[in-house]
C-alpha positions as CSV (number, residue, x, y, z in Angstrom):
1,M,0.1,0.0,0.1
2,Q,3.0,2.5,0.9
3,N,4.4,1.7,-2.5
4,T,1.3,2.3,-4.1
5,L,0.8,5.5,-2.6
6,H,4.3,6.8,-3.3
7,S,4.2,5.9,-7.1
8,L,0.6,7.6,-6.7
9,N,2.7,10.7,-5.1
10,V,5.4,10.8,-7.9
11,L,2.7,10.5,-10.8
12,S,0.6,13.2,-9.4
13,A,3.8,15.3,-8.9
14,M,4.6,14.6,-12.3
15,I,1.6,16.0,-14.2
16,T,2.2,19.6,-12.9
17,P,5.5,19.9,-15.3
18,A,3.2,18.2,-18.1
19,V,0.6,20.6,-18.3
20,L,3.2,23.5,-18.6
21,I,4.7,21.5,-21.0
22,S,1.6,21.2,-23.0
23,A,1.1,25.3,-22.5
24,C,4.7,25.6,-23.3
25,G,4.0,23.7,-26.4
26,T,0.4,26.1,-27.5
27,L,2.5,29.1,-27.2
28,V,5.5,27.9,-29.5
29,F,2.9,27.2,-31.9
30,S,1.1,30.3,-31.9
31,T,4.1,32.4,-31.8
32,S,5.6,30.7,-34.2
33,T,2.6,31.7,-36.6
34,R,3.3,35.2,-35.5
35,L,7.3,35.1,-36.7
36,A,5.6,33.5,-40.1
37,R,3.0,36.5,-40.6
38,I,6.0,38.5,-40.0
39,V,7.8,37.2,-42.8
40,D,5.1,37.6,-45.1
41,R,4.7,41.1,-43.9
42,V,8.7,41.6,-44.9
43,R,8.2,39.9,-48.2
44,D,5.7,42.3,-49.4
45,L,7.5,45.2,-48.3
46,S,10.1,43.9,-49.9
47,Q,8.2,43.8,-53.2
48,T,6.8,47.3,-52.2
49,I,10.2,48.6,-52.3
50,E,11.1,47.0,-55.7
51,H,8.0,48.5,-57.5
52,L,8.5,51.6,-56.0
53,S,12.3,51.9,-57.3
54,K,11.1,51.1,-60.8
55,D,10.8,54.1,-63.4
56,E,7.4,54.0,-63.5
57,V,5.5,56.8,-62.4
58,I,3.7,56.4,-58.7
59,D,1.5,58.7,-57.0
60,F,3.4,59.8,-53.8
61,P,6.7,58.1,-54.0
62,D,8.3,60.1,-51.0
63,D,5.3,59.2,-48.8
64,R,5.1,55.7,-49.8
65,R,9.0,55.0,-49.1
66,A,8.9,56.9,-45.5
67,E,6.1,54.4,-44.7
68,V,7.7,51.0,-46.2
69,D,10.6,52.2,-44.1
70,R,8.9,52.9,-41.4
71,Q,7.1,49.7,-41.4
72,I,10.3,47.9,-41.8
73,A,11.5,48.9,-39.0
74,I,8.9,48.0,-36.5
75,H,9.1,44.5,-38.2
76,V,12.3,44.3,-37.0
77,R,11.9,45.0,-33.6
78,R,8.8,42.7,-33.9
79,G,11.1,40.1,-35.1
80,R,13.6,40.2,-32.6
81,L,10.8,40.1,-29.8
82,I,9.5,37.1,-31.3
83,Q,13.0,35.8,-31.2
84,R,13.5,36.2,-27.8
85,S,9.5,34.9,-26.8
86,L,10.2,31.9,-28.9
87,T,13.8,31.2,-27.1
88,S,12.4,31.4,-23.7
89,F,9.7,29.3,-24.5
90,Y,12.1,26.6,-25.5
91,I,14.2,27.1,-22.4
92,S,10.7,26.9,-20.2
93,L,9.8,23.7,-22.1
94,S,13.3,22.3,-21.5
95,M,13.2,22.9,-17.6
96,F,9.7,21.7,-17.3
97,V,10.7,18.6,-19.1
98,A,14.0,18.2,-16.7
99,A,11.6,18.8,-13.8
100,S,9.4,16.0,-14.3
101,V,12.6,13.7,-15.0
102,A,13.8,15.3,-11.6
103,I,10.8,14.0,-9.9
104,G,11.5,10.7,-11.4
105,F,15.2,10.8,-9.9
106,V,14.4,12.0,-6.9
107,S,11.5,9.6,-6.3
108,V,14.0,6.4,-7.2
109,F,17.4,7.6,-5.7
110,N,16.3,10.0,-3.1
111,R,19.0,12.5,-3.6
112,A,18.8,16.1,-4.9
113,A,15.3,17.0,-3.7
114,W,15.5,20.6,-4.3
115,A,16.4,20.1,-8.4
116,P,12.1,19.5,-9.5
117,N,11.3,22.8,-7.6
118,T,14.2,24.8,-9.3
119,L,13.9,23.3,-12.4
120,G,10.5,24.3,-12.3
121,I,10.6,27.9,-10.9
122,V,13.4,28.6,-13.4
123,G,10.7,27.4,-16.5
124,T,8.2,29.5,-14.8
125,V,10.4,32.3,-14.7
126,F,11.0,31.6,-18.6
127,L,7.3,31.3,-19.5
128,F,6.9,34.6,-17.8
129,Y,9.6,36.7,-19.3
130,G,8.5,34.9,-23.3
131,C,4.9,36.1,-22.2
132,V,5.8,39.4,-21.4
133,M,7.7,39.7,-24.9
134,L,4.7,38.7,-26.9
135,I,2.7,41.7,-24.9
136,A,5.4,44.0,-26.2
137,E,5.1,42.3,-29.6
138,T,1.7,42.7,-29.9
139,R,1.8,46.8,-28.9
140,L,4.4,46.9,-31.6
141,A,2.4,44.9,-33.8
142,L,-1.0,47.3,-32.9
143,R,1.1,50.2,-33.4
144,S,2.2,48.9,-36.9
145,V,-1.3,48.6,-38.1
146,N,-2.1,51.9,-36.6
147,S,0.3,53.7,-38.9
148,E,-0.6,51.8,-41.8
149,M,-4.1,53.1,-41.3
150,E,-3.2,56.9,-40.4
151,F,-0.8,56.0,-44.0
152,T,-4.0,54.7,-45.9
153,L,-6.3,57.8,-44.7
154,M,-2.9,60.0,-45.5
155,L,-3.0,58.8,-49.0
156,R,-6.9,59.0,-49.2
157,A,-6.8,62.4,-48.2
158,K,-4.3,63.7,-50.8
159,Y,-6.4,61.6,-53.5
160,Q,-9.0,63.8,-52.7
161,Q,-7.4,67.2,-52.6
162,R,-5.9,66.0,-56.3
163,R,-9.2,65.5,-57.2
164,D,-10.9,68.9,-55.8
165,A,-8.1,70.4,-57.3
166,A,-8.4,69.3,-60.9
167,L,-12.5,69.7,-60.2
168,A,-12.1,73.3,-59.4
169,K,-9.5,73.8,-62.4
170,M,-12.0,72.5,-64.7
171,E,-14.6,74.9,-63.3
172,K,-12.8,78.2,-63.7
173,E,-11.8,76.7,-67.4
174,I,-15.5,76.4,-67.9
């Protein structure tokens, strides 16, 4: 009975790191998806740069180049934050796996009873840091979207101003 109780306690103790391992896996997956979206957006911006560099007549090229430069700078920062976040999640994942192994080790050898708790705490700290990096990246992503919307509205206003000037010119000629 005592052996069964001990085995159940060990198994129960191993469940906590397993839940945290699952949480880390979910965060790694979603963060990797965010990174892929950043890469896609930078590729789009790269094509925009190529388009702006051609000898075609483009409306408001200086404004467009400035906006592309702003967007690329933001995406570089976002990419760094995502990279830090992913690194933290992978370290956290490793710590939780190590904590789970350490629980089994302690139960068999009755040595280093401090190891599972220490590994779990370190894993939790890295998990927290990764989440903080994701919060910063999300705020930056929102800033990027807002900047892009403001740019679009500014372009719309410039086009409207151009149309109004053309209409006024036509009315003067009539």
